[in-house]
Phi, psi and omega in degrees: 000136178296151179288336181240122180284321180193165171258140180233126175248121179254128181245132181228139176296124184260346181192179180247327180229118346289177180296105187239135186234130175261140185233132172247140181238123185227160171255128176262127181274163182304333179275004177096344178293151178243142179241126183292131175255309182221131177235005186250032183242159178173184179202161181227144178227155180284346181205173179294158178277161182285336184201157174303327180298324178294321178293318178300317179297319179294321178297319177298320182295316186287343176270359171098173005291154180285163176291149179292151176217163180055233181266004183279146177263171174301320180294320177301315182295317179296315181300315179295321179299306183294324179294320179295317178295318178298319179294321178299318178293316179300323179293345178252015174089009180253114181276116179209175177233163176300319180297319178297316180296320180299330182268350185292143172303147181231111179256144174248129181244122178263135177296159179300319180299319179291319177301322180293331181277340184283000000 
């Protein structure tokens, strides 16, 4: 059984002007516990989004992998991203691999307040 059941990104409206969203990225374990991966992500828009699906897509983007820069390729960025998340989990006692995380289902959960704004 994989050490991580799924990845969960939770998006919450952080302000009203401009449209600002705070994002938490967690790994959910098979027993339902969640382990924090990223708490320093979010995004801002000048106006509301047309649909919850657009917000979900943006939330997935901001938790990575990041866009390539300099001489790095998309694959380099993805490999580094998944390796860093796996290491963060291992440091918290969850044995996993970058490959396992890359294959894990990834759900985005929008808060009720954010859904009302979308």
